[in-house]
C-alpha positions as CSV (number, residue, x, y, z in Angstrom):
1,M,-13.2,28.1,-23.5
2,K,-13.4,24.3,-23.6
3,N,-14.2,22.3,-20.5
4,E,-10.8,20.8,-20.2
5,K,-9.4,24.1,-20.0
6,R,-11.4,25.5,-17.0
7,Y,-9.1,24.1,-14.5
8,Q,-5.7,22.7,-14.5
9,H,-5.9,18.9,-14.6
10,L,-3.1,16.6,-13.1
11,N,-3.5,14.2,-16.1
12,Q,-2.7,17.1,-18.7
13,Y,0.1,18.5,-16.5
14,L,1.8,15.1,-16.5
15,K,1.3,14.7,-20.3
16,T,3.0,18.1,-20.7
17,K,5.8,17.5,-18.2
18,F,6.6,14.0,-19.1
19,G,5.8,14.0,-22.9
20,E,3.1,11.3,-22.6
21,R,0.4,9.7,-20.4
22,T,2.0,9.1,-16.9
23,L,0.0,6.8,-14.3
24,K,0.3,6.4,-10.6
25,I,1.3,3.2,-9.0
26,C,-0.5,3.3,-5.6
27,I,1.9,1.6,-3.0
28,D,1.2,0.5,0.5
29,G,4.6,1.1,2.4
30,G,3.8,-0.6,5.5
31,F,3.5,2.7,7.4
32,T,1.3,3.6,10.4
33,C,0.3,6.9,11.7
34,P,1.0,9.0,14.9
35,N,-2.8,9.6,14.8
36,R,-3.1,5.8,15.4
37,D,-0.3,4.5,17.4
38,G,-0.9,6.4,20.3
39,T,1.8,9.2,19.7
40,V,-0.9,11.7,19.0
41,S,-4.0,9.7,19.4
42,S,-5.1,6.0,19.0
43,H,-8.3,6.9,17.3
44,G,-7.1,8.4,13.9
45,C,-9.4,10.9,11.9
46,I,-12.8,10.6,12.4
47,F,-13.4,9.8,8.7
48,C,-10.2,7.5,8.0
49,S,-10.9,3.9,7.0
50,E,-9.2,1.1,8.8
51,K,-6.5,0.7,5.8
52,G,-5.9,4.6,5.9
53,S,-7.5,5.5,2.6
54,G,-5.8,2.5,0.9
55,E,-8.6,-0.1,0.5
56,H,-8.2,-0.5,-3.1
57,I,-4.2,-1.2,-3.0
58,P,-3.7,-5.1,-3.2
59,S,-2.5,-6.6,0.1
60,C,1.2,-7.2,-0.2
61,E,3.7,-6.1,2.4
62,N,6.7,-6.4,0.2
63,I,7.0,-3.1,-2.1
64,T,9.2,-4.9,-4.6
65,K,6.4,-7.4,-5.2
66,Q,3.8,-4.5,-5.3
67,I,5.9,-2.9,-8.0
68,K,6.5,-6.2,-9.9
69,N,2.7,-7.0,-9.8
70,Y,1.6,-3.8,-11.0
71,F,3.9,-4.2,-14.2
72,S,2.7,-7.6,-14.6
73,S,-1.0,-6.4,-14.9
74,Y,-3.0,-5.0,-17.6
75,K,-2.5,-1.5,-15.8
76,A,1.2,-1.4,-17.0
77,T,0.0,-1.4,-20.7
78,R,-1.9,1.8,-20.7
79,A,1.2,3.9,-20.3
80,S,5.0,3.6,-20.3
81,K,5.9,6.2,-17.6
82,F,4.8,5.9,-14.0
83,I,4.6,7.6,-10.6
84,A,5.5,5.8,-7.4
85,Y,2.8,6.9,-4.9
86,F,3.1,6.1,-1.3
87,Q,-0.6,6.7,-0.5
88,N,-2.1,5.3,2.7
89,F,-1.4,6.3,6.3
90,T,1.5,8.3,6.9
91,N,4.5,7.7,4.5
92,T,7.2,10.0,6.2
93,Y,6.5,8.5,9.7
94,D,9.8,6.3,10.2
95,T,13.4,6.8,10.6
96,V,15.2,8.4,7.6
97,E,17.2,5.2,7.1
98,N,14.0,3.0,6.8
99,L,12.2,5.7,4.7
100,K,15.3,5.6,2.3
101,A,15.1,1.9,2.0
102,K,11.4,2.1,1.1
103,Y,11.5,4.8,-1.5
104,N,14.5,3.0,-3.2
105,T,12.8,-0.1,-3.4
106,A,10.1,1.6,-5.2
107,L,12.2,3.3,-7.7
108,T,14.0,0.5,-9.1
109,D,12.5,0.5,-12.4
110,D,13.5,3.0,-15.2
111,R,9.8,3.5,-16.2
112,I,8.9,5.3,-12.8
113,V,9.6,9.0,-13.4
114,A,8.3,10.1,-10.4
115,L,8.0,9.9,-6.5
116,A,4.8,11.1,-4.7
117,I,4.7,10.9,-0.9
118,A,1.3,11.4,1.1
119,T,1.8,12.5,4.8
120,R,1.1,14.7,7.5
121,P,2.6,18.0,8.3
122,D,3.6,17.1,11.7
123,C,5.8,14.0,10.2
124,I,7.9,16.5,8.1
125,D,11.4,17.8,9.3
126,E,14.5,18.8,7.7
127,N,16.5,15.5,7.5
128,I,13.2,13.8,5.8
129,V,13.1,16.7,3.4
130,K,16.8,16.5,2.5
131,L,16.2,12.8,1.9
132,L,13.3,13.5,-0.6
133,K,15.5,16.2,-2.3
134,S,18.1,13.6,-2.9
135,Y,15.6,12.2,-5.4
136,T,15.2,15.2,-7.5
137,E,18.2,14.4,-9.4
138,K,16.6,11.5,-11.2
139,H,12.8,11.9,-10.4
140,S,10.1,14.2,-9.8
141,V,9.2,14.7,-6.4
142,W,6.1,15.9,-4.7
143,V,4.7,15.7,-1.0
144,E,1.0,15.5,-0.4
145,L,0.0,17.2,3.0
146,G,-3.3,16.9,4.7
147,L,-4.8,20.2,5.6
148,Q,-8.5,19.5,5.4
149,T,-9.5,22.8,6.8
150,S,-7.9,26.0,8.3
151,N,-10.3,26.0,11.2
152,D,-8.4,24.4,14.0
153,E,-11.5,23.8,15.8
154,T,-12.8,21.8,13.1
155,G,-9.4,19.9,13.2
156,K,-10.0,19.0,16.9
157,R,-13.5,17.9,15.9
158,I,-12.3,15.6,13.3
159,N,-9.2,14.3,15.5
160,R,-6.7,15.5,12.9
161,G,-3.9,15.8,15.7
162,Y,-2.1,18.9,14.3
163,N,-3.0,22.5,13.8
164,S,-2.6,24.9,10.9
165,V,0.6,26.6,12.2
166,Q,2.4,22.9,11.8
167,F,1.0,22.8,8.3
168,T,2.5,26.2,7.4
169,K,6.0,25.4,8.8
170,A,6.0,22.0,6.7
171,V,5.2,23.9,3.5
172,K,7.7,26.5,4.1
173,L,10.3,23.8,4.9
174,L,9.4,21.9,1.6
175,N,9.5,25.1,-0.3
176,Q,12.9,25.9,0.9
177,Y,14.4,22.8,-0.8
178,N,12.2,23.2,-4.0
179,I,9.8,20.2,-3.5
180,D,6.4,20.5,-4.7
181,V,3.6,20.6,-2.2
182,V,0.1,19.2,-3.0
183,A,-2.4,20.2,-0.1
184,H,-5.6,18.2,0.7
185,I,-8.8,19.9,1.7
186,M,-12.2,18.5,2.5
187,V,-15.6,19.9,1.6
188,G,-18.6,19.2,4.2
189,L,-16.6,18.4,7.4
190,P,-18.8,18.4,10.6
191,N,-20.2,21.9,11.4
192,E,-18.2,23.5,8.7
193,T,-19.9,26.4,7.0
194,F,-19.4,28.2,3.8
195,N,-17.4,30.8,5.8
196,D,-15.0,28.2,6.8
197,L,-14.6,27.3,3.1
198,V,-13.8,30.9,2.4
199,N,-11.4,30.9,5.1
200,T,-9.5,27.7,3.9
201,V,-9.3,29.1,0.5
202,N,-7.6,32.2,1.7
203,F,-5.3,30.2,3.9
204,I,-4.4,28.0,0.9
205,N,-3.6,31.4,-0.9
206,N,-1.1,32.5,1.5
207,H,1.0,29.4,0.9
208,N,3.3,28.3,-1.9
209,L,1.5,25.3,-3.1
210,Q,2.0,23.4,-6.5
211,G,-1.0,21.2,-6.3
212,L,-4.4,20.8,-4.6
213,K,-6.6,17.7,-3.9
214,I,-10.3,18.6,-3.1
215,H,-12.2,15.8,-1.4
216,S,-15.8,15.3,-0.5
217,T,-16.4,14.2,2.9
218,Y,-18.0,10.8,2.7
219,V,-18.9,8.3,5.5
220,V,-17.5,4.9,5.4
221,K,-18.0,1.8,7.6
222,N,-16.2,1.4,11.0
223,T,-15.2,5.0,11.5
224,V,-16.2,7.6,14.1
225,L,-18.0,9.7,11.4
226,A,-20.1,6.6,10.8
227,E,-21.2,6.4,14.3
228,M,-22.1,10.2,14.1
229,Y,-24.1,9.5,11.1
230,K,-25.9,6.8,12.6
231,N,-26.7,8.6,15.7
232,G,-27.9,12.0,13.7
233,Q,-24.8,14.0,14.5
234,Y,-23.7,14.2,10.9
235,Q,-25.5,15.0,7.8
236,P,-23.4,14.9,4.5
237,I,-24.0,17.7,2.1
238,S,-25.6,17.6,-1.1
239,L,-24.2,17.1,-4.6
240,E,-25.4,20.4,-5.4
241,T,-23.7,22.0,-2.6
242,Y,-20.7,20.2,-3.1
243,L,-20.4,21.2,-6.8
244,K,-21.0,24.7,-5.8
245,S,-18.3,24.5,-3.1
246,V,-15.7,23.0,-5.7
247,A,-16.5,25.7,-8.3
248,Y,-15.9,28.5,-5.4
249,I,-12.4,26.8,-4.6
250,L,-11.3,26.7,-8.1
251,T,-12.2,30.1,-9.1
252,H,-10.5,31.6,-6.0
253,I,-7.4,29.9,-6.0
254,S,-4.3,30.6,-8.3
255,P,-4.5,29.5,-11.9
256,N,-1.2,28.0,-11.8
257,I,-2.1,25.3,-9.2
258,I,-2.5,21.8,-10.6
259,I,-5.8,20.1,-9.6
260,H,-4.9,16.5,-8.6
261,R,-8.5,15.6,-8.0
262,V,-12.1,17.4,-7.4
263,S,-13.5,14.3,-5.3
264,G,-12.5,11.4,-2.9
265,D,-13.5,8.1,-4.1
266,A,-14.8,5.8,-1.4
267,P,-14.7,2.1,-1.8
268,K,-18.3,1.4,-2.9
269,D,-18.4,-1.9,-0.5
270,L,-17.7,0.6,2.4
271,L,-19.6,3.9,1.4
272,I,-22.5,4.6,3.6
273,A,-23.3,8.2,2.6
274,P,-23.8,10.2,0.6
275,E,-24.7,8.0,-2.3
276,W,-23.9,10.4,-5.0
277,N,-20.3,9.9,-4.0
278,S,-20.3,6.6,-5.8
279,H,-21.0,8.2,-9.1
280,K,-17.9,10.0,-10.2
281,K,-19.4,11.0,-13.6
282,W,-22.0,12.9,-11.7
283,I,-19.4,15.1,-10.0
284,L,-17.1,15.4,-12.9
285,N,-19.8,16.1,-15.4
286,G,-21.8,18.3,-12.9
287,L,-18.8,20.5,-12.2
288,D,-17.9,20.9,-15.8
289,K,-21.5,21.8,-16.6
290,L,-21.8,24.5,-13.8
291,M,-18.5,26.1,-14.8
292,R,-19.4,26.1,-18.4
293,E,-22.8,27.4,-17.8
294,E,-21.7,30.2,-15.4
295,D,-18.7,31.0,-17.4
296,L,-16.2,30.1,-14.4
297,W,-12.6,29.1,-14.7
298,Q,-9.8,28.4,-12.4
299,G,-8.5,31.9,-10.8
300,K,-11.2,33.8,-12.2
301,Y,-11.5,35.7,-8.8
302,Y,-8.1,35.0,-7.6
303,Q,-6.6,38.4,-6.2
304,F,-3.4,37.6,-4.4
């Protein structure tokens, strides 16, 4: 079995689906988050950076200009089909009218074939899902939902602001309208054990998910987690532990789930720890090596 066949890579899935290489345009939709504006909390998740994981997105309030700037850059020469990806903060946290206006603005170029929305499960309701469904006539649509862990005690510890029941409700609602769901989970959260990882994988397997993002827990500047790290209250896991954890996740989930990523990418100028997180090739090559040497593949131990 070749390395690229050991788990379902997003890039290969997109190439198969759209017939050619398809790239993401990361968009800052000008959203905030109920976990920051005081609705749920004013502090955000303990690991979340000031820009809501959107540090690499060029600063520009106008969505139209963001799209035009992308297509004027060298990045647009690398493919001819693209995904409008609303990435940072909570991209369904607004009125349906405002959401529609923002999504429409991002879908004005015929080269954009898909719409991807990153959000929280407590910011999904039927009116929003109906809006998203309306785009499926012309575009592929998927929604990325943060889960991080199925352990609600950890959820409180990281100030997530919602519980696993709300995640389940959001997934079921999106399933009803046949909108693909991509879940985010994190390895190495404070006080989490391997048993927590096993439980999270089992929880995932009880949901109808089409995609999965696996993130390493890293410490960046100006976060609560950074203070915890500084005070000795948090210690990141080793690269070896992370790779073994990712291999466990991959071998125990459905072989049909598309893997959107196997590690989070921290901005190098903000990263405090772990140092290995800044070496993406160490992670990707290390995972390929581990799975090849131990003859592992996605779904090998999947029993649902």
